[in-house]
LOMIDREN-479878 format. One record per residue: residue number from 0; residue in three letters; x, y, z of N, C-alpha, C, CB in turn. Coordinates in Angstrom, 1 decimal. Glycine has a CB too. Layout:
% LOMIDREN-479878
[atom NUM; ala; [X; Y; Z]; [X; Y; Z]; [X; Y; Z]; [X; Y; Z]],
...
***
This chain:
% LOMIDREN-479878
[atom 0; met; [-27.5; 5.7; -11.4]; [-28.5; 4.8; -10.9]; [-29.8; 5.0; -11.7]; [-28.8; 4.9; -9.5]],
[atom 1; asp; [-30.0; 6.2; -12.4]; [-31.2; 6.5; -13.1]; [-31.5; 5.5; -14.2]; [-31.2; 7.9; -13.6]],
[atom 2; gly; [-30.5; 4.9; -14.8]; [-30.7; 3.9; -15.8]; [-31.3; 2.6; -15.3]; [-29.4; 3.7; -16.5]],
[atom 3; leu; [-31.2; 2.4; -14.0]; [-31.7; 1.1; -13.5]; [-33.2; 1.1; -13.4]; [-31.2; 0.9; -12.1]],
[atom 4; lys; [-33.9; 2.2; -13.1]; [-35.3; 2.2; -12.9]; [-36.1; 1.6; -14.2]; [-35.8; 3.5; -12.6]],
[atom 5; pro; [-35.8; 2.1; -15.4]; [-36.5; 1.5; -16.5]; [-36.3; 0.0; -16.7]; [-36.1; 2.2; -17.8]],
[atom 6; arg; [-35.1; -0.5; -16.4]; [-34.8; -1.9; -16.5]; [-35.6; -2.7; -15.5]; [-33.3; -2.2; -16.4]],
[atom 7; ile; [-35.7; -2.1; -14.3]; [-36.4; -2.8; -13.2]; [-37.9; -2.8; -13.5]; [-36.2; -2.0; -11.8]],
[atom 8; val; [-38.4; -1.7; -13.9]; [-39.9; -1.7; -14.2]; [-40.2; -2.6; -15.4]; [-40.3; -0.2; -14.6]],
[atom 9; glu; [-39.4; -2.6; -16.4]; [-39.6; -3.5; -17.5]; [-39.5; -5.0; -17.1]; [-38.5; -3.3; -18.6]],
[atom 10; ala; [-38.6; -5.3; -16.2]; [-38.5; -6.7; -15.8]; [-39.7; -7.1; -15.0]; [-37.2; -6.9; -14.9]],
[atom 11; ile; [-40.2; -6.2; -14.2]; [-41.4; -6.5; -13.4]; [-42.6; -6.7; -14.3]; [-41.7; -5.4; -12.3]],
[atom 12; his; [-42.8; -5.8; -15.2]; [-44.0; -5.8; -16.1]; [-43.9; -6.9; -17.2]; [-44.2; -4.5; -16.7]],
[atom 13; arg; [-42.7; -7.5; -17.4]; [-42.6; -8.5; -18.5]; [-43.0; -9.8; -18.1]; [-41.1; -8.5; -18.9]],
[atom 14; gln; [-43.3; -10.0; -16.8]; [-43.8; -11.3; -16.3]; [-45.1; -11.8; -17.0]; [-43.9; -11.3; -14.8]],
[atom 15; thr; [-45.1; -13.1; -17.4]; [-46.3; -13.5; -18.1]; [-47.1; -14.6; -17.4]; [-45.8; -14.1; -19.4]],
[atom 16; gln; [-46.6; -15.0; -16.2]; [-47.3; -16.1; -15.5]; [-48.7; -15.5; -15.0]; [-46.5; -16.6; -14.3]],
[atom 17; ala; [-49.6; -16.4; -14.7]; [-51.0; -16.0; -14.3]; [-50.9; -15.3; -12.9]; [-51.9; -17.2; -14.2]],
[atom 18; thr; [-50.1; -15.7; -12.0]; [-50.0; -15.1; -10.7]; [-48.6; -14.4; -10.5]; [-50.3; -16.1; -9.6]],
[atom 19; val; [-48.6; -13.1; -10.4]; [-47.4; -12.4; -10.2]; [-47.3; -12.1; -8.7]; [-47.3; -11.1; -11.0]],
[atom 20; thr; [-46.2; -12.5; -8.1]; [-46.0; -12.4; -6.6]; [-44.8; -11.5; -6.4]; [-45.8; -13.7; -5.9]],
[atom 21; ile; [-44.6; -11.2; -5.1]; [-43.4; -10.4; -4.7]; [-42.2; -11.2; -5.1]; [-43.4; -10.1; -3.2]],
[atom 22; leu; [-42.2; -12.5; -4.8]; [-41.0; -13.4; -5.1]; [-40.8; -13.4; -6.6]; [-41.3; -14.8; -4.6]],
[atom 23; ser; [-41.8; -13.6; -7.4]; [-41.6; -13.7; -8.9]; [-41.1; -12.4; -9.4]; [-42.9; -14.1; -9.6]],
[atom 24; ser; [-41.5; -11.3; -8.8]; [-41.0; -10.0; -9.3]; [-39.6; -9.8; -8.9]; [-41.9; -8.9; -8.6]],
[atom 25; leu; [-39.2; -10.2; -7.7]; [-37.8; -10.1; -7.3]; [-36.9; -11.0; -8.2]; [-37.6; -10.5; -5.8]],
[atom 26; leu; [-37.4; -12.2; -8.5]; [-36.6; -13.1; -9.4]; [-36.5; -12.5; -10.8]; [-37.3; -14.4; -9.5]],
[atom 27; ala; [-37.5; -11.8; -11.3]; [-37.5; -11.2; -12.6]; [-36.4; -10.1; -12.6]; [-38.8; -10.6; -13.0]],
[atom 28; val; [-36.4; -9.3; -11.6]; [-35.4; -8.2; -11.5]; [-34.0; -8.8; -11.4]; [-35.7; -7.3; -10.3]],
[atom 29; his; [-33.9; -9.8; -10.5]; [-32.6; -10.5; -10.3]; [-32.1; -11.1; -11.6]; [-32.6; -11.5; -9.2]],
[atom 30; asp; [-32.9; -11.7; -12.4]; [-32.5; -12.3; -13.7]; [-32.1; -11.2; -14.6]; [-33.7; -13.1; -14.3]],
[atom 31; glu; [-32.7; -10.1; -14.6]; [-32.4; -8.9; -15.5]; [-31.1; -8.3; -15.1]; [-33.5; -7.9; -15.5]],
[atom 32; leu; [-30.9; -8.0; -13.8]; [-29.7; -7.2; -13.4]; [-28.6; -8.1; -12.8]; [-30.2; -6.2; -12.3]],
[atom 33; gly; [-28.9; -9.3; -12.3]; [-27.9; -10.1; -11.7]; [-27.6; -9.8; -10.2]; [-26.6; -9.9; -12.4]],
[atom 34; tyr; [-28.4; -8.8; -9.7]; [-28.3; -8.5; -8.2]; [-29.6; -7.8; -7.9]; [-27.0; -7.6; -7.9]],
[atom 35; met; [-29.7; -7.4; -6.6]; [-31.0; -6.8; -6.1]; [-30.7; -5.4; -5.5]; [-31.7; -7.7; -5.1]],
[atom 36; pro; [-30.8; -4.4; -6.3]; [-30.5; -3.1; -5.8]; [-31.7; -2.6; -4.9]; [-30.3; -2.1; -6.9]],
[atom 37; lys; [-31.5; -1.6; -4.1]; [-32.5; -1.0; -3.2]; [-33.7; -0.5; -4.1]; [-32.0; 0.1; -2.4]],
[atom 38; glu; [-33.4; 0.1; -5.2]; [-34.4; 0.6; -6.1]; [-35.4; -0.5; -6.5]; [-33.8; 1.3; -7.3]],
[atom 39; ala; [-34.9; -1.7; -6.7]; [-35.8; -2.8; -7.1]; [-36.8; -3.1; -6.0]; [-34.9; -4.0; -7.5]],
[atom 40; val; [-36.3; -3.2; -4.8]; [-37.2; -3.5; -3.7]; [-38.3; -2.4; -3.6]; [-36.4; -3.5; -2.4]],
[atom 41; glu; [-38.0; -1.2; -3.8]; [-39.0; -0.1; -3.8]; [-39.9; -0.2; -4.9]; [-38.3; 1.3; -3.9]],
[atom 42; glu; [-39.5; -0.6; -6.1]; [-40.4; -0.7; -7.3]; [-41.3; -1.9; -7.1]; [-39.5; -0.8; -8.6]],
[atom 43; val; [-40.8; -3.0; -6.6]; [-41.6; -4.2; -6.4]; [-42.7; -3.9; -5.4]; [-40.7; -5.4; -6.0]],
[atom 44; ala; [-42.3; -3.2; -4.3]; [-43.3; -2.8; -3.3]; [-44.4; -1.9; -3.9]; [-42.6; -2.0; -2.2]],
[atom 45; ala; [-44.0; -1.0; -4.7]; [-45.0; -0.1; -5.4]; [-45.9; -0.9; -6.3]; [-44.3; 1.1; -6.1]],
[atom 46; phe; [-45.3; -1.8; -7.1]; [-46.0; -2.6; -8.1]; [-47.1; -3.5; -7.4]; [-45.1; -3.4; -8.9]],
[atom 47; lys; [-46.7; -4.1; -6.3]; [-47.5; -5.1; -5.6]; [-48.4; -4.5; -4.6]; [-46.7; -6.2; -5.0]],
[atom 48; gly; [-48.2; -3.2; -4.3]; [-49.0; -2.5; -3.3]; [-48.7; -3.0; -1.9]; [-50.5; -2.8; -3.5]],
[atom 49; ala; [-47.4; -3.4; -1.7]; [-46.9; -3.9; -0.5]; [-46.0; -2.8; 0.2]; [-46.1; -5.2; -0.7]],
[atom 50; thr; [-45.6; -3.0; 1.4]; [-44.7; -2.1; 2.0]; [-43.2; -2.6; 1.6]; [-44.8; -2.1; 3.6]],
[atom 51; ile; [-42.3; -1.6; 1.8]; [-40.9; -2.0; 1.5]; [-40.4; -3.0; 2.5]; [-40.0; -0.7; 1.6]],
[atom 52; asn; [-40.9; -3.0; 3.7]; [-40.5; -4.0; 4.7]; [-41.0; -5.4; 4.3]; [-41.1; -3.6; 6.1]],
[atom 53; asp; [-42.2; -5.5; 3.8]; [-42.7; -6.8; 3.3]; [-41.8; -7.3; 2.2]; [-44.2; -6.6; 2.8]],
[atom 54; val; [-41.4; -6.5; 1.3]; [-40.6; -7.0; 0.2]; [-39.2; -7.3; 0.7]; [-40.5; -5.9; -0.9]],
[atom 55; trp; [-38.6; -6.5; 1.6]; [-37.3; -6.9; 2.2]; [-37.4; -8.2; 3.0]; [-36.9; -5.7; 3.1]],
[atom 56; ala; [-38.5; -8.4; 3.6]; [-38.7; -9.7; 4.3]; [-38.6; -10.9; 3.4]; [-40.1; -9.7; 5.1]],
[atom 57; val; [-39.2; -10.8; 2.2]; [-39.1; -11.9; 1.2]; [-37.7; -12.0; 0.7]; [-40.1; -11.7; 0.1]],
[atom 58; ala; [-37.1; -10.8; 0.3]; [-35.8; -10.8; -0.3]; [-34.7; -11.3; 0.7]; [-35.4; -9.4; -0.7]],
[atom 59; ser; [-34.8; -10.9; 1.9]; [-33.8; -11.3; 2.9]; [-33.9; -12.8; 3.3]; [-33.9; -10.5; 4.2]],
[atom 60; phe; [-35.0; -13.4; 3.0]; [-35.2; -14.8; 3.4]; [-34.4; -15.7; 2.4]; [-36.7; -15.2; 3.3]],
[atom 61; tyr; [-34.3; -15.3; 1.1]; [-33.6; -16.1; 0.1]; [-32.2; -15.7; -0.1]; [-34.4; -16.0; -1.2]],
[atom 62; pro; [-31.2; -16.6; 0.1]; [-29.8; -16.3; 0.0]; [-29.4; -15.6; -1.3]; [-29.0; -17.5; 0.2]],
[atom 63; asn; [-30.0; -15.9; -2.4]; [-29.6; -15.4; -3.7]; [-29.9; -13.9; -3.8]; [-30.2; -16.1; -4.9]],
[atom 64; phe; [-30.7; -13.3; -2.9]; [-31.0; -11.9; -3.0]; [-30.1; -11.1; -2.0]; [-32.4; -11.7; -2.7]],
[atom 65; arg; [-29.3; -11.8; -1.1]; [-28.6; -11.1; -0.1]; [-27.3; -10.5; -0.6]; [-28.2; -12.0; 1.0]],
***
């Protein structure tokens, strides 16, 4: 699993749109990996200054992240 973290961080930081959101970050990671590992939720939370629960709330709402 250690090889995932650099890919997750890179996907999050590679976003170029003016507004980066929890959803856009989750989509970027999903596009990179093809699924949503727990580590990605933790990294998105840290990047956005949100709680893990807030990120899980967004991720669990959308069927493609389940």
